[in-house]
N, C-alpha and C positions, 0 to 999 in steps of 0.2 A: 350809712343808711342800710338797714336790714329789711329787705323785702322789695319786690319789684311789681307790686300792684299799683292801682290808681293812686293811693296815698303816697307811697314811696316815690313814684316817678314824678308826680306833680310837685312834691316838695323839692326833689332834686333839681328839677328844671327851674324852679323859682330861685333856689339858693345858688345855683351854678353861675349866675351872673356875677357873683362876687366871691365865690369860694370854689374849691375843687371838691367833688363829691365822689365817693366810692360806694357803689351799691353791691351788697352781697346778697345772693339769692340761692336757695337750696338746690334748685334744679335749673331748668331753663328760665330765661328772663320772662317768658310769657306764662310761666306756671304760677298762677295765683288765683284766689277766689274771684278777683275782678273779671278774669277771662270768662267765668261761668255765669256771670250776672246776666240774666236774660231780659228781665222786665224793663229796667231803665233807671233813671235818676229823677227824683221828684223835685220840682221847683215851680214857683208860681209864674205862669205865663198866660193862662186863660183869661178871657175878658170877664168871666163870671167868678173869678178866683181872687183871693187876696191873702196877705201874710197872716192875718188873724185866723182865717179858716184853716190854713195849713198848720199853724201853731196849735189850734184847737184839736184838730184831728190827731196830731202827734201826741199831745198830752192825754187825750182820751184813751188811745190805744196803749200808752205807756203806763196806765194803771196807777197814776198818782206818784210815780217815782222819777219822772223826768225832771231835769233841771231846766226850768223855764228860760233862764238867761241863755243857756246853750242852744236850746231849741229855737228861740227867736233869732239869735245870731245866725244860725245855720239857714233858717228860712229866709231871712232878709238878704244874706249874702248869696244865696242859691242862684237866683236868676242871672246875676252878673258872672258868676263862676262857670255856670253851665254854658252860657253864651260864649264865654272865653274859650272853653274847650273846643268849640266849633270854629270860632274865628281865629284863634291863635295857633291851635294845634291841628286843625283840620279834621276833627271828629265829625263823621257824616251822620248826624242825627236826621231822622225822618222829618220831612216838612210837608205842609199841606199841598204844595205844588212843586214843580221842578225849578222854580225860581230860587236861586241861592240865598236870597234874602227873605224868602217866605217864612211865615211863622212856623214854629215847630208843631208837628203832629203830636197830640197829647193823648196818652192812654190813661186808664184808671185801674187801680188795684185795690185790694182789700183794705178797709178802714178809711179810705179816702172819700171825702164828700164831693170832690170835684175831679175833673180830668186834669192831671198835672204831671204825668209821668212822661218825660222826654226819653225817646228810645231810638234805637237803630234796629227795626224789625224785632226779632227775638234774639238778637246777638249784641246787645248794647255793650256789655262788658268787654267782649272781644274786640269791638270796634274802638272803644276808648283805649284799651291796652295797645292795640296796633298803632294808633296815632302817637301815643306818648312814648312808646318804645322807639319808634322811628325818630322822634324828636330828641330823645336822650342819646341815641346812637350817633346823631349828628353833632351833638354838643361837645366841644373840645375839653370842657371841664368835668365831664361825667365819664366814669369808668364803671362798667358792669362786669362783675366777676360771678360767673355761674358755678354751680356745684360747690358752694362754700356753706357748710353747715355750722352755724354758730354754736359753740359749746357753752360759753358763759360770758357775761359782761365783765369788763375790767372796772374796778371801783375801789374807793377807799372810804373809810369811816373813822374819824378821829375820836378820841376820848371825849372831847367837848361836844360831840354830836355832829360836827361838820362832815358832810359826805359829798361824794361826787362820782360820776361815771366818766370814763375816758376811753372807751372803745370795747373791744371784745377779743376773745380767742375764737378762731374758726378753723374747722377741719376742711382743708383743701382736698376734696375727694380725688381729683385727678392725680395729684402728686402724693396723696396719702401722708400728709404732714399737717401739723397744727401751726397756724400763723397768728401772730398778734397784730391787730389793727388798732392803732392809737389815734384818737381824735378828740378835740374839745367838745364835740357834739355827737351824740349817738342817738339815732332815731329808730325806734321800733315801728316797722310797718309790716309785721310778720303774719297778719291775718288772724283767723280765729282757731277754734279747737274742735271742729266737727268730727275729726277722726278719732276723738276720744270715744265715740259711739260706733257700734258695729254697723249701723245703717245710717248713711249720711249722703247729702248732695254734694259735699265738699270734695275737692281734689285731694290727692294723697299728701300734699304738703301741709295741710291744715291740722297740725298736731300740737298747737298751743305753745310753741317754743318761746315766743316773746313773753307771754304771761308767766311761764315758769321761770325764765331767766331773770325777769324783773323782780319777781317775788324773792328769788334767792339772794339778791343783793339788798333787800329791804324795802323795795318800793311797795306802795299800797296797791292791792288788787281788790276788786269789789264786784258784787252782784253776779257772781258766777253761778248762782242757782237758776238764772234766767237763760237757759239754752232754748232758742227758738227752733221748733220742729216745723218744717215746711209741710203743709198738708198734702201736697200733690207731687209725689215722686212716682215716676213711671214704674208700674209693677209688672216686671217681666224678667225671666231668669237670665236673659242676655242684656238687660238694660244698664246694668252697672250704676244704679242710683241716678238715672237721668232725670233732671228737673223738668217738670211741666209748669211753666211760668204762671204766676198768678194773673198775668195779663190776659190769659184765656178766659178766666172768670170775669175780668174787667170788661171783656168784649161780649159777655153774655153767656159764658159757659155755666152749666148747672151741675152741681154735685148730686149724684143719685145713688141710692142703694142698688144692690144687684137686681132687685125686683122692679127697678125703674122709678120708684117714688123719690120725691125731692128730699134729700137728706137734711137740708137746712131749713125747710119750711117750718115756721113756727118756733125755730130755735134762736133766731136773731133777726132784728129788723132789716139788716142788710143781706139776709139770705146767704147765698154762696160767696158773697163778697164781705162777709164778716171778718174781723181781725184773725190773724193766723192762730193765736192761742185758742180761740173759740172753735174754729173749724177743725184744728188738729185734735182737740179733745172729743169733739163730736164723732169724728171718724174713728178714733181709738175706741170710743164707747160702742159704736155700731159694730166694729169688727169683733169685739169681745162678746157682745150680745148675740150676734148672728152666727159667729163661728166662720164667717167668710174671710177670705184672704185679702180682699181689697174692696174699695168702692169704685164708682165710675164718674168720670168727668165728661159730660155730654155737650158736644159742640155741633151735633148733627142738624140742629134747627137753624144754624147760621149759614150765610151765603158761602158756597164752596170756594169760589174764587177768592173771596176775602180771606178765608182761613189760610189758604196756601200763600197768599201775598203777605199777610201780616205775620205769619208764623212759619216761615220756610224751613228753619232748622228743626223745629219740633215736628213739623209735618214729615220731613225727610227721615228723621230718626224713627218715628212711629211706623212709617211705611216700610223701612228696612226690617222691621220686626213683624210685619204683616198686619199692622193696625192702621186703617184708613180713618182718621178722625173726622173726615167729612161724612162718613156713613156709620161709623162704629164708635161708641163711647170709649174713652181711654181709661184703662184700669190704673188706679193710683192708690198710694199709701203715704203716710207721713214718714219723715226721716229727719235726723238732726241737720240743722241748716245754718244757723247764725248765732254767734256768741254775743249776747247783749251785754254781759259783764266783761271785765278785763282790767288792764292797768289803769289806775285812777289818774285822770288828767284834768286840767282846766280847759277852757275854750280855745287855748292856744297850744294845746298838746304837751304842756309841761307836767311831768310826773313829780312825785315827792322827792326824787333824787336829782339834784342839780346836774346838768349835763346830759340827762336822759330824757328823751321825749318819746311819746307814743301817739301814733295816728292811725286811723282806719279801724278795722274790726278788733285789733289787739287792745284798743283803748276803751276805757269806760269814761266817757265825757259827760254822761247824763242825758245824752240826746234820746236814748231809746227807753230808759226807765225799765219797767217790768216786761215790756213787749215792744218790739220794733215795728213801726209803721212801714209797710211795704215801700221799697225803693228809697227809703231814707238812708240806707247804708252808704251808697255811693255819694250821696249828698254830704253826709258826715265826713267821709274820707277826704273829699276835696276841700271842705271848710277847715278841718283840722290841719291839713297839709298847708293850706294858704296861711293860716294863723301862725303855725310853727315856723314857717319860712320868714315871716315878718319879725319875729322876736327871738329866734334861736341864738343870734350872736350874743345877746345879753344873758342867756341862760347857760351858755357853754362854760366849761371849766378847763383851765389850762392843764394839759396832760403832763405827767412826769417826764423828765428828760430821758432820752434813751439810756438804758442801763439802770434806771431807778425803779424798775418793776421787774418781777420775775417772768422770764420766758417760760413757755410750756415745758413741764418736766414730767415725763411718763413714769419716772421712778422705777419700780419693779414690775410695772404692768407688762403683760405678755399677750400675744394673740390668743383669742379664745377658740377652743375646740368644742364649745357648748352653745353654739348658736341656736340650738333647738330651744334652750331656755328663754332666749329673747323672743322667739316666735310664739312660744306657749304663753308667756306672760303678756305679750301684746294682745293676743286673742282673748285672754282672760279679762284684762282690763276693759276692753271694749264690750265684751259680753256682760260683765258686771254693770257697766254704766247703762247699757240698753235695757237690761232686765229690771234693774232696781232704781235707776235714776232717770227714768224716761218721762213720758208725757204725764202720767199719773204716778204719784209717789205715796209712800207711807213711812212712818217712823221705823217699822220693822224692816222694810226693804232697805232704807237708807243705812240703818245700823249694820245690817249684814254686809252691805257694800263697803262701809267704812272699815269694818274689822278685816276684811280680806285685802283692801287696798293698803292698810297699814303694813300688813305682812309683805305684800308685793313691793311696796315702796322700799322696805329694808332690803329685800332680796336684790332689787335693782340697784340700790345704792352700793351694796357690796360688790356686785358685778362690775359696776362702773369704775370702782377704784382698783379692782384687780386685773382688769383686762384693757387693752388698748381700745380707744373710742372708735366707734363706727357710726354711720348714719342711723342704723336700726337701733342701736343702744341709746343714742341721743334722743331719738323720737320717742322711744319707750319711756325714757326718763321723764320726758315732758308730759306725755298723756297720763302717766301714773300720778304725777304731782297735781296736774290740773284737775284730773278726775277726783282726787282726794279733796281738793279745795271746793269743787262743785258740791260734793257730798256734805262737807262741813257747812257750806253756805246754806244748803237746803235744810239741814237740821236746825239751823238757827232761825229760819223763817217759819214761825209757827202760825201760819195763815196760808190761804190760797190767794195769790195775787198774780195777775198776768200769766206768764209762762210757767210759774211754779204752782202746781196744784197737788195738794196732799189730802189723802183720805182722812187723816187724823185731825186736820184743821181746815175743813172745806169752805169756811167763810172768810171774807175779808176782815182784817182787824186794823182799824184806823190807827191804833197805837204803834203799828209796825210799819208805818209809811216812811221808812228810812232805808238807807243803803247798807248792805252787808259788807263791811270792810275788814280785810285781813292784812297783817304784815307778817314777816317771817317769824317773829317771836311767838306767834300764836299757832304755829303748825309745824309740820316736818321740815 
């Protein structure tokens, strides 16, 4: 198991009843995108809600590219799995009263027609992570190894086309050595690729490693042109890309221009609660038109006690920076947030490579299509993890016996004295992606990014083979490859759909209502 967020931990806990599970995580066990998920997890619990409404909202926001079978499966499994997180693992979701069996308190976010977001104040991901990590630590069949950076997957491919994955090579940071982990089942739960961009809400671990390593062994990856930019990231020099949850708008927050006028009035029927792709583009357009550095999210008209009780973490963070959101609008800007594309999987997390599964944000199950409905990410993660745990035994591949595969060989690689190159290339990749492959794109910008990324990819490849691997080099290798694949995907989509908006093809093209799929034979 590669990754220690909701998807990885839930899968491990399900499978550990019959197998031993080793979880490798790049940093600490709590370091994942799950920890930073503020809003919640969407599921049908309200008396005025039903499965068809949740499916319809998801499909509408997904811009015609969702796989309806996956969406319906997730929506129908959602209530049982969410309730199970509370009952089985002790996740403390907010309820309408202090009664332990009281109904969940439900929030509403962008694109949802009903209140269906189950939450723990504004710290839902952190609470889910806490409960699942504690359960995993108690389980005798689960081992968590921190500070292990996966280098590549172990795989084979025969002349007749038969293929399989049987583990990985990982860099043990503490011991500065490369170790081979061999297993009949390898599960990617490595999260997304927000750090490909200069400005992102994601933690530093989100460098697209799982997408890159799966692509390198021939797995299909898809829809990487659809990077979701969250519209409301706190704009402050000391904020470090702090997310301002969409739940604030769900409770009545209004996006305003700096002159106080309603930014979304007349722009979308749902106003400030419009889907993220719409809101992010409107903010981007306003900033370019006005020359301002940010827009504002106004909560000042809401009850002050309610704001503090419902959003304690956001309130505390804003107050630490001198922003009292009870009395002053919050300055916000968009930033890269969620990778809607990824490694292609079926509704049970199976990739195109036997023995290799992918769950959570690293996967492209068809749940999100061209734009993710708010709070459907944690839902997809738990549904894919649940499905993968059910069928993984039949998808596994018997690994070679010890001694039948090559151990890590550094060859003539030496320690690098040119770390500045890694730093410079890291900064250049992220700047290229932000400037040329952002919220609004054009063929000229994309072509410029592709040319430079091709050169950078070759430079990084040569560096990788000549010098001993380090965490920085491995992450640079990932963001450069994933960035290149994002650009190629964007160039292939000659229309504007969901999160992909291009000035050269500003209209929707019904003939392009299909997924953008790559395999290694089609790229670097």
